[in-house]
N, C-alpha and C positions, 0 to 999 in steps of 0.2 A: 760819747756823746756825740760825735760827727756821724756814727752810725745811724744812730737814731733818730736825727734830723734828715737823714738820706732816705730812711725807711718812710717816715712821714711824708715826705717829697712825693715818693714814689706812690703812697698810698691816696693822697691827694689827687696825682695824675690820673690813678686809675679810676677814683670815683668820677672825677672830672668828664673822663671818656665814656663812661658808663651811663652817667646821666644825660650826656649830649646825646649818645645812641639811642637812649630811651627817648629822647625827646624827637628825636629825627624819625624814630619809627612810628610813634603817635602822630608825627606830622604827615608821614606818608600813607599810613592808616588813613587820615581825614583826607587828604588827597585823591586816594582811592574811592573811598567812601561816595565824595563829591561827584567823581568822574563816573560811578557806576548808578548814581541816581536818575531814576527812571525818569522820563520828561513827561510833562502833562501833554494831554492833546485835546484841542479846540476844534471841533467840527461845524463850519458855517456853511449852511444848505438853502440854498434859494428855489422857489418854487417857478418852474417855467422861463427860466433863464437862459437864453440862447447863447450859444458860445459865442464869444465876440462883444456882449455887450458889457466891457468893462473899457473905460475910458484908454486905457493904457494898453489896450490890444490894438487900438488904431482901426478898427473896423466902423464901429458905430457911433454915432455923435452922442453918448451919453454920459452924464456926468457922475462918476463915481470915487470920488477922492479917496476914500476908505480902502477901496478894493484897489485902487491904484497903488496904494502903499503897500499892499500885499504882494502884488505883482513885482514891484520894485524891490522888496525884500526876501522874495522866494524865487521859487522854479515854476514857471508856468509850462502847461503842455497845451500847445496848439493845435492839436490834433486829439482831441479829447472827446469821446463819445459814449451814448449808451448803446447796448446791444438793440434794444427796441423793446416789443410788447405784444401781448395778445389779446389787447382788450383797450378800447379807447380810453381808459384812464390810463394813460401812459404811465402815470405817476406812480401808480402802485408796484407794478412788476420792477421799473426800475429801483426802487427802494428796498424791494425784496432782493434783487441782485445786489446792490450796495451792502445791505446789511450782512448777507452772507458768504459775499465772494462767489457766487455761483451763478450760472445761466439761467434764466427763467425756465427754461424747458426742465430742469431738473430740481425745481422748487415747488411745493404742493400750490395748485391753484386755489384754495382757500384762503391762501393769506395776499394773493394779488388779484382775485377776481371774487371778492367777498358777497358782490351781490348775486352771485349764482347758488350761495350755498345758505343752507339754514344756521339759524343764530348759534346753535350748539358746536357748529364745525369751524365756524370765522375764526382765522387766526391761528388754528391750532398747526403747530408745524413743530417738528423733532430738528429741523436745522439750525446750527450753532451761528449767532449771530456776532459780529465784533464788538458791540459793547458788553455781550455777555462773557466773550473770551477775554477782554481785558478786564472786566471785573472779577474772573476767576485767577487772574494774575496780580492782583493786589490793586487795583485801581477802584477808586470812588467814582461811581458814573453818575450822571446827570444828564437830564432831557427836559427841553422846551419846544413847543411847537408842533408841528405837525406830524402825526403818527399814522400812517396810513396802511399798515398791515395787521391792525387788530391790537387787542390788548395784551396777549399772552408775550409775544417778544419784547413788550415794553417792561412787563412785571417781571422777567427772567432778567434783563440786561440792565436795569437801571436800580440804584439806590435812592435816588432823588428823582421826582418828575415835577415840573412846575409848569403851569399853563399848558398842558397838552391840548392838543385837538386832534380828537380822533376821527378823521374822516378824510375825504379827498378835498373839497372846496366848501368854502363858506364865505358869508360876508367879511368885509375887512372892518367893520364896524360893529362891534357887539358879538365877535368870534366867541362861540361857547366854548369853553376850556374846562379842564379838571387835573386835580393834583393827586400825586401818588408817591407812597413809601412802602416798603414791604410789611412794616408793621401798622401802618394806617389803613391799608387798603387804598380805594379811590375815594377822592372826596365828591360832594354834589358837583355838578356844573355850575359856572358862575361865567359873568361876562362883563366888559369894560365896553359902553358902547359910545365913550369919548374918545378913545385912543385906537389909531390905526395899528392892526393886527402885528406889524413888525415891532412896534413900540412895546406892546405887550408881552412878546417874546424877548425882545431886549431887556425889558424891565426885570424878567425871571433870571435872564443870564447875568445881569450885572448884579443882581441880588446874591446869586450864586456864587460869585467870586468875591463879593465883598464881605460874605459870612464864612467862607470857608477857610480855616483854620488848621486842618488836619496836614500832617506830614506826609501821607500817601499820596500820590500822585492821581491826579483828577483827569477823567475823560467827559467833556461836555459834547452835549447833541444837540446844536442850535438850530431848528428847522423852520425856516419862515415859510408863511404861505403864499407871499408875494414875489414875483408879480403875478401869479395864475388872477385869472378872472374872478368873480368881477373885477374890473378894472376901474377902482375908484381911489386914486392916489389923494394924499392931503393937499390940499388947495394950493399952498405954498409950493409944492412940489411940481403940481400939475403946471402951475404958472411959469415955471422954467423952461417950459416946453410948447411955446405957442402952436395949435395944430397947422397952422399955414406954413410953417416953418420946418416941417417934419420932411425931409428929403425921403421919397420913395426909394425903394430898393431897386437895382437894376433889373432883377427879375421879376417885377411885378408885372401881373397878368390879372385879367378881368375874371377869368376862370381857367380851370385847370384845363390843358390841351386835351386830357382822354378822360375814361370814366376809370375811377380807381374805388378801392376801397374806402366805405367808412365818408365819402364824400358830403353825405348830409346828416353827419354824426353831430351832436350838440355843439361842440366847438365849432364846427362850418357854419352853422345857420345864426350864429349870433350878429352875422351881417346878412343884408339880402345877396342875391345874386342879379347881374354881375357884380364884382366887386367895383367901388368908384376910389379916384384918387383921394377924395376927399374924406371920406369914412374910414379908409385906411391912415389918412395921416392921423386922424383924431385917434384911432387904437393905438398907434406908435406913439404918439403923445403920452397919452395914458399910461402906457406900458413903462416907457422911460421915466415918466414919474414914480412909479410904484417901485421901479430899480432904485432911484436915487434917493427916496424914503426909505428902503431899507437899507442903503448903504450909510445913511446916517446912524442908524440902530447898530449896524456893524462897527462902525466909529465907536461908539457907547461902550460896547464891548470890548473892544480893543483897547480903550483908555482903562477900562476897571481891570483889565488883566495887566497893565502896564502898574497900574496904581498897587496892586496886589503884590508886587514884586516877584512874580512868577513868568512874566513874559520870556526872559531869557532861556528858561528851560522848559516852553511848551511849543511844542509841534502844532501849525494852524494848518487846516486845510479848508479850501474855499472851493465850492463846486455847487452845479445844480443839478436839479434832476432830470430835465430832458429840455429841447429847445422847443421854437414855437414860428409859425410861418409868417404870420400877421402881413397877408397879401404877397408874401412870395409865392411864386407859381401859382396864383390865382387861390390860395388857402390860407385859411386863418391858423387853425390848430396844429396838432402835433404826431398825427394819426398816419405817418409816411416816414421813408426813409431818406428824404432829401438833406443836405448839409443844415439846413436852417431849425429843424425838428430835432435830428439826432446828435447835434454838436451841443455840447456844454462846458462849461467853465471848470478848469481844474489847476489849482495852484497851490503848492505845499511850501509852506515857511517855517523855520526853526533852526535849532544848534546844527552846523554842520549842512545845513542845505544851503547851496549856491544862491546867491542875490543876483537880482535882474538876470535872471536866465530864462530864456524861453526854447524849448525844445519842439521839434517837431514829430517826436516819437509816437505811434500809434498807441493810444491809452483809452481805456473803456474806465468808467465812472467806478464800475465793482473790481476794479485794481485797487482801490483804496484799502481795503480789508488787508491783504499781503503785503501791501506797502506799508501800512503802520507798523505790521508785525516787523518788517524789514526795518525800519527806521528805529525802533525801540528794541531790536534784539530779540523779539519773542520770536519761537518757531511756528511756522505757518503750518496752521491744521490741516489734515489729510482732507478735509470737506471743501476745502478752497479749491476753484476750479479756474479762475484767473492770474492775473500775473503779478510778481513784484517789481514795482517801477524804482525801487531805492539804486539798483546798478545805474539806469539812465540819470536820476537826479544827483547821484554822487559822480557821475563822469566816468564810471568804468565800463559803460555800453552806449553805444548809440541806441539801441531798440532792445526790446523785449519780444516784439512780434513782428512781422513783416506783413500781415494782411488781419482783416478785421470783417466779421460777418455783421449786416445790420438786419433786422427781421422783424417785420409787421403784419399783423392780419387781423382781422375783424375776430372778437370772441365767437368761436363756432357754436356757441349755444344759443345766440341770438339769430342766427342765420335762418334758423326754422321758424320764428315767430312771425306771423303774417304782418302785424303791425310794426315790425322792425325791419326785418328782412337785409340785416346787412351781412355783408359776406365780402370775399376778396381779400388779397394780401399783397405784400413788396417781400421780396429777398434782394440782398445787396452784397456784394464785396468790394472794399477797396485794398488795393496792393499797389504800393508805390505812388505815383500819381494818379493812377486810372481807378474809376468806380462804375461798376455795373449794377445797373437795377434792374430786378426782374420784376414785372406787376402783371396779375392776374386778376381778372373779374368777369364772371361769367364764363364766356366762352373764348374770350380773349386775352392772348399773352402780350406785352408790350416791353420792348426791350430800349434800355437808355444806356449809353455807354458816354462817361463825363471826364474830361482831365481834369481835375480838381485843382490842379496846380495851376493850369493855364485859363481856367474856366470856372473859379470858386463859385459863380451864381448857378452854375449848372444849366445853363443855356444853350449849349451847342452839343446835340446828339451826334456822338460820331459813329453809331451803330451799323449805319449803312456804306461807311467810309472803308471801301477795301483796304485803304493802307492800314486800317487797325484790325484787320481780321485775326492776326495772330493773338492782338491783347485781348479780342472778345474769346477767343478759345482757352487761352491761359486762364482769363477770370471767370469764367464758366467753371472748368476744372477745381479752381481754388474754391469757389463756392459751393460746390456739390461738397468736397472734403470739408470744409467747414462746417456745415450742415451735419454731416455725420459724426464729426469730433464732437460737437456741442449737445447732440442728443434731440436737435430739431427733426421733428415730425413730417417735414415739407418734403414733398417729393416733386421735383420741377418736371416731371415727365405727365403729372396728372394735373387736370382741372381742378384750379384754384388751390394747388398744391397737394390736393388730396384731404385738406383738412379739413373739410365740410362733407366728406363722404358717409359719415356715421354719426347721424343726428341723435341716436342713442346713447352716445357715450359721454353726450354734454346734458343731460337731464339731471342736473345737480339740484336744482332747487325743489324742495319737496312740501 
């Protein structure tokens, strides 16, 4: 009898061990499942927001409490830039590069210079975009706001589109938008004349977050049209910035010191010449008002994300498509390669991303595609030409590049139209603390060398200082190298870089 009792005890002990082992195994499986769950992605994109125009960046006196929160909770790149553009509509090449992770020299021009192509060719491209890639890897994708590269990329990349603006610029009250799903196609256009554009897009983003019940990870692309002109902020935000209180930038000038490309483009003729302090103060006031109005909508989206319970497993990216001069160097627009026009905000927030970290590592806006791959564990497609910033974000590397190319020139196809006659361009290189700008207009080359560390407003041209001859030579060689590596067609030995030598190559419009 005692043997039977002993056997029963042994069997109970074995059963207990097996049950607990199975339970532990299941718990471990749940932990692994939770650890391997893909993070969501929320991409917040502003239009014409210059780098530094976030209160927490301590450069310009603009109120952005919600963007400040992102800076506090994430990693910010203080040397983040666009590469440039080959058309005055800088937004479009910038967005094409962001979408593909490619330099604009290697993207079909009919997606970033659609004005030059017949309707059936606009937006046609075989280049892979990051929404399309993440969609193919299990993400449900959503877009609202400005889509500036045509319909095909939108149709291929997004499962849901709400309140999309298909174009470059428009009124901020009564913005004409459309919806899209692959099942229903495009809706008829509609508009809300009472709401500021940022609120329209904020509504769409909040609505998606409130309604999303799927287990699949999502990618949200929320692209505001502010603070792009027309600068018409809602009155309560305008009132926050009295014109007379707006400080003029240190590099304010009544006019640019020498002739440059596109100096009479649309952006530049929004104010008369010469620029006056009072006129620039009003522009700055309106600009800041629009940034703060958009920040309020970003706050609504962030609250909806938190209320959804998905915030802790979401990567948030805040960025802008290009900068803006607004009186700096006597300019208003973005058709140049000065810091004010090529610098953009770039902030990453999310799981395992260090908080309240600011890095001076050189970054391009179109690094976003490979960086999102790095942060989510996806392989970077071979089509991508730029760099993954993940090692910098995670603290494994100080930088991913040691130099940067900046490029701008007029659209070559317009250089030969008598009623427009835009031509000229800039090429520039940043290496270490120094930046070399080469400008060409008509028969004149102008060289500028700045220490952006000691002279961030780019006021002291060191090009004639013999103490910097070696720096000039080094940067010139670096510029030539980067031009070749990126596929840029510019030739620094030719008049206007040789970009306007063959008008027959630019007769796109039929």
